N, C-alpha and C positions, 0 to 999 in steps of 0.2 A: 765212512758213515759220519754225518754231521752231528756233533755233540755240543750242547750249549749249557752253560751253568747259570742258574737263576737263584735269587734268594727265596722266592716264593712262587710256586705253581698252583694254580687253581683249576681244577678239572670240573667243568660245568659252568655255563654262563646263564643259568636261570637266575631268578632274583636272589637266591641264597648265595650263589657264587659271586654274582655282581656285588652284592652287599658286602661280602668279605673283601673283595678286591677294592671297593670304595673305601672301606675302613682302613685298608692297608695304605692306600694313597694318602689319606689324611695323616698317617703316621710317617710319611716320607718313604714308604716302601713301594717299589714299582713291580707289581706282580705280572706274571704271564698267565693269561686265562686261555684254556683250551676247551673248545666246544665242538661236539660231534656234528650238530646240524649246521645249516648255513645261516641261521638267525640266532641272535641272542634273545633272552627273555623266558625260555622254557614255557611254563604254563601262562605267562603273560604273552598271549598271542592274539593280536588284533589283525583283522583283515579289512582292506579297503576295496570295495566294489567300485568300478568305474561307472559313472552315469553322465548324461549330458550336462548336468549341473555341477559336476565335480565328484569327489569321492564320498562314498557313504560307507561308514565303518561299522563293523560288528565285532563282538568278542568271541573268540573260539576257546577261551580258557577262563582264567580269572577275570572278573567283570566289575567288581566294586571294591573300593578302598574306603576306609573310615578314619575319622580324626583320632581314633585310638591307636592308629598304626604309627607309633612314635619313631621307630627306627626308619621306616619308609619316609615319613615326613622330614626327618633330618636329612636324608639323602636328597630329597626333592628340594629342600631349602639350600643345601650345599651346591646343587647344580642349577639353581635359579629357576625351578619349575613351579614353585608355589603360586606365582602370579597367574599361571595359565590354567589353574584348576577349574573344572566345570562342575556345577552343582547337578546332582542327580535328583530328579523329582521323585517324591514319595508316591508310588503307585501300588495298588494291591497285587498280590499273587492270587491266582485262581487255581482251584483244584478241578482236574478233569475227571468227572465221575461218569458212570453209565447214563446218568440223566443230563449230562452236559457240564458246562463250566459253572462252578459254584464257589461262593466265598468260603474261606476256611472256617470261620466261626459258625456258619450255617450248617456245617456238616458234623459238628460236635454234638454228642448226646449229652444233654445237660444233666439228666438224672444220674448218669454214670459219673460225670464230672463233679457234681456236688458231693457224691459219696466218697471221693478219693482226694479232693482238693486240699483238705487239711494236711495231707502228707507233705505238701509243698514246703511247709515251714519246718519239717523235721527230717527231710530227705537229704542225703549227701551223695554227691556224684562219685567220689573216690571209691574205687573197688566195685563199681556197678557198670553194667552195660547200658547202652542207650535205651534198650527196651525195658530193662529193669527200672531204671531211674525215671524216664519220662512216662513209661507205661504205668508206673506206680503212682505218678502224680495225676495223670488225666484218665486213667482207666484203660483196660485191655482193648476194648472195641474202638475207643477214640484213637488209641495208638495205631492199631492195625489199619484203620480206614483214613485217618487224617494226619496225625502228627508223624507217624512212621513214614509215609510217603514224602512228607515235607522234609524230614531229616535225611531221607534217601537222596532228595534233591540237593541238600546242602553238601553231603559227602560224595555224591555221584557214585553211589554203591549201596547195596543193602546195608543199612546202618544199625540193625538191631544188636549186633554183637560188638559194635564199635564202643570203645571206652567213653563213658559219658563225660568224664572230665576233660577229654580232648576237644570238646565242642563249647563254643561261646565262653571262652576264657576272658575274664574281665581284665581290661587294661585301662590305664589313665587316658583321658581324652584331652586334646588340645582344643579348647572351646573357641579359640579364635579362628579355627579352620572349619570349613564346611563339614557337616556330619558325615555325609557320604559324597564321594566325588570321583571324577574321572578326568580325562583331558581330551581335547580334540584329536581324533585319530585313534583313540583307545589307549588302554593302559600299557600296551607295549611301548608307547612313546616314552614312558618313564624309564624302561630298561634301555632303550636306544640312546637316550641322552646320557644316562649314567655310563654306558659303555663307551661313549665318544669322548670321554674326558682325556685330556692330555696326560701322558705318562702311563696310561692303561693299555697294554698290548694284549689284543685278543686275536686268537687264530681260530677261525671257524672252519667247519668241514674237515676236522681232523680228530681222530680218536686215540686214546691211550689204550694200547693193546697188551701191555705188560708192565710190571713193576718189579724192581729189585731194590733191596734195602742196602744202602751204603753206610759207611761209617759217618759220613757227613750229611746224610739225608736219604734221598731216593733217586733212583734212575728210572725215568719214564721212557718207555718204548712206544713210539708213535706209529700210526697207521701208514705214514709216508716213508717209513724206514729210518727216520732220524731218532735221535735219543736226546734227552734233556736231563741234566742233573739239577735237582732242586734241594736246597737246604731244608725247606719246609714245604709240606704238601697239604693241600685242601681238596677233599673229595666232596663236591657239591652235586652229587648224582643220586639216582634211586638206589635203595639199599641192595637190590640184587646185583646191580652193576658194580657197586662198591665191593660187595662180597667177592665177586669174580676177580677183581683187580687185586684184592688183598690176600687171596688164597695162598699165593706163593711167598708172602712176606709175614703174614700173621694169621695162621689158620684158626686160632681161637676167636679172633675178632671177626673173621669171615664167617664162621659158623653162627655167631650171634646175628650178624646182619642178614644171613640167609633165612632166618626165622621171621623176618618182617615181610608180610604179604604185600603184594602190589596188584592193583586192578587196572584194566584198560577201559577207557570210556571212548566211545565213538561219537565225536561231535560234528554236527553238520549245521552250517550257517547258511541262511537264505535271506533274500530280500525281495520286496515287491512294491508296487505303487500303493501308497496309503489308501487311495480310493477303492482299492480292490478288497480291503478288509472291513468287515462289519464289527470285528472284535473291538471292544473298548480298550483304551490304553491300559497296559498292565506292566508290572515288573517282570512277570513270568507266569508260566503255566506248569503246574506240578502234576505229573502222571500218577494216577492211582492204579497200581498193578498193571502198568502199561508197558509198552516196548521202550519208552524213554523215561528217564528220571525227571527231567525238567526241560522247559523251553524258555531260555532267558531272552528278554526283549530289549531292543534299543529304545523303547518308548520313554524311559526315564531321561534320556537326552533326545528330545523330540526333533524330528525333521519334518518339514512341511510337505515333502513330496513322497518320501519313502518310509517303510517300516521294515525292520529286520528282526529275526529270531535265530537263536542258536539252540538246537535240540541236542541234548546229551543222551545218547542211546545206551541201553544195556548191551554189552558186547555179545556178538554171535547170534542175536535174535533175528535181525533183518539184514538182507543184502542192501546194496546201494539203492536199487530201484524200490525196494520195500520201504526203506527209510523215507525216501522222497514222497512215496504214496501216503505214508502215515503223516508226514508233515502237511501235505495238502489237505488231508482229511481233517486234521485238527484245526487248521487255519481257515478251512472252507474255501480253498483256492483251486482253480483249474490248473492244469499242467502248464499252460502258457503264461500264467500269472507269476510264476517264479522266474524272476529276471536272471538270476545266477545263483550258484551254490558253491560252497567250498567246504571241505571236510578235513578233520585232523584227529588223530588218536592221541588222547591225553592219558598219562599214567599217574595214578594217585596211590598213596599207601593205604593198605587195609589193616588198620591198627586193631589190636585185640587186648583184652585184659591181661595184665602182667607186662605190658609194654614198658611201663615206667621202670620196673625192676631190670628189664633188659637194657634200657638206656643207661641205668646206673652201672651195670656190668661193662657196657661199652666204654663209658667214661673212665672207669677204673683202669681199663687196658690202655686208653689213650693218655693217661696221666704221664707227664714227662716225656712223651713221644713228640717228634717234630711233625705230627700228623693231626689234622683236624677233619671232622666229619660234620656236615651240615646238610640241611634240606627241610622238606615239609613233613618229615616222618619222625619227629622227636616228641614235641609236646602238643602239636596240633598241625592242621593242614593249611592254615591261612597264610597269606603273604607275611603278615607280621610275626606269626609263629616261626616262620622260616628265618626271618631276620633276627629275631631274638636268639635263636640258636647260633647264627653266624656271629653275632656280637659276643656271645658267651665264649665261643671257640676262639674268636680273635683275641679276647682278653687272656685266654689260657696260653695261646701260641706266642703272643707278643705282649707279655705283661708290662704295664706302665712302669 
């Protein structure tokens, strides 16, 4: 059985794992990154449709980056990608109601809003759910019909029980950078360029199926039958996967991780000729008690010939045919108007109140261990939240 020794093994090549690997390279450490799928990027997944004029891309996962994403911008600067950033045009989101597409402000009940708005100045997010915090600010009906669906679209899950403090966390902005941006080909290009750096070894299509604790680190048992000894180990995977791997080496830690919920989102991306759509350019469409949470548009990076949308569906509600039928109905298209489709299942954490205390307990167990945990399930679900966690764990595992 082939056995290899490495200083650092990173399990998971999403943005959290790639971020940790990039930070390691900058310190002179050459990590080995293991990824179950055949592509790096995780929730950074862009798809390019072939057209006679060239490729037309849409986003199947994360879709927008901001100039407050300091760790991401540093990696893009390190890898020479800042010069290629594309501005995303500021376009409205529309709410799909029984009466059709409406602007979000037009659906708010002003009488209810005026009655509760003063709470905005004395409300705190900490210790409150999304429904408690935002519902208290804008009113119960406004939350149920307008703001709740909008936040469901942000989290790609029912957001009412989500911790309010995990959303819209303030971060310093780099004002010389575009406020919101992407890159030609989609945000997966960010991950691809980071992964292509010299000194970064990435093995795709291979899984870690078992772990043993060694005196000098960890023994990783891989799906191809090989084994790897790692002095330090980073698990940049979903909490349920990390819990399974750690059960044999730290049952207390595994039990804590198993308490973090995970939800599946069925994402379907489509494109059509622009002339087939009467819909005004939008950033996206928010479903109001619909089969989908949101439909994110390519319109903020316009194309003269084509338009594309990615619908994020509630799991288990519609089969593939039903999803396409709903997409056509929302966009007002005939079956032949959809030139091509692509689908992907995304997984996101379902955080709940008390999660901060759970993370504190996790970090207490990790203290002085050659093991790091990172991902989008610690302080928030954004790209930058993931990288903030990676930076914190890197500093613990490799103190300056």
